[in-house]
N, C-alpha and C positions, 0 to 999 in steps of 0.2 A: 504494500500500500504506500509506503514511504517513497519507494522508487517511482511509482506512478505519479504521485504528487509532484515530485521533483521534475519528472519529464513534462508534465502538463505546464508547470511554471516556466520551464525552459522554452517550450513551444510558444507560449503566450509572449514571452520576452522577445523571441525571435520575430514573431509577427509584428509586435509593436515597434521593434527596431526597424524592420523593413518599411513599415508604414511611415515612419518619421524621417526616413532618408530623404535628402533634398532631391527634387525632381528637376531635371534639366528642362528649362523653358525654351521651346522652339518657337521662333516668331511665326506668326500666321502670314500667309501670302496677302499683301494688301489688296483691297477691293477697288483699286484704281484702274483706269482704262488700260494702261500698259500691261498690268498683270492679268487683267481679264482676257487679254488677247494671247497670253502665253499658254500654249497647249502641250509643249514638250520640254524636257530638261535641256535640250539643245537650244530652244528659244530663250530659256533663262540665261544660259551662258553667253550666247551670241549677242543678245540685246543689251545686257547690263552687267553680268556677273563674271565675265572672263577677265583675265589679267589685261589691263589697259583700257577697260571700259569704265563707265561712270561709277559703278558700285562693285568692284572686284571682291571676290571671296577672300577671306584671310587664309594664310598658309595652314592654320589649324583646322579649317573647315573639313569635315569628313568627306567621303567620296563625292565627287561633283557630278555624278551621273544618276543620282537618285533623289532629286529635289523633292518630288511629290511623296516620297516615302515618309519624310519627316514633316515637311511644310504642308499645311492644309489651309484651305480657305475658311473664312468665317462660317460659311454654310455647312461645310463638312464637320466643323467643330460643334455645330449646333448652337451658335450664339445668335 
């Protein structure tokens, strides 16, 4: 019985710890005209986010071929 209680407390502690971990906030895709016309990841890069454009991605940015995997529109987020 004592081992079961210790296990249950441990599981609860792990769940609470995971719940309290900070979540990385990924910016939503703006709902402006330029972004509403963007349909592919290549559009994102060519128009604005490639090196040498008006809003290049930082060197720390994860893979640059999966924009829509992380970035969602406000509609997709349910806002």
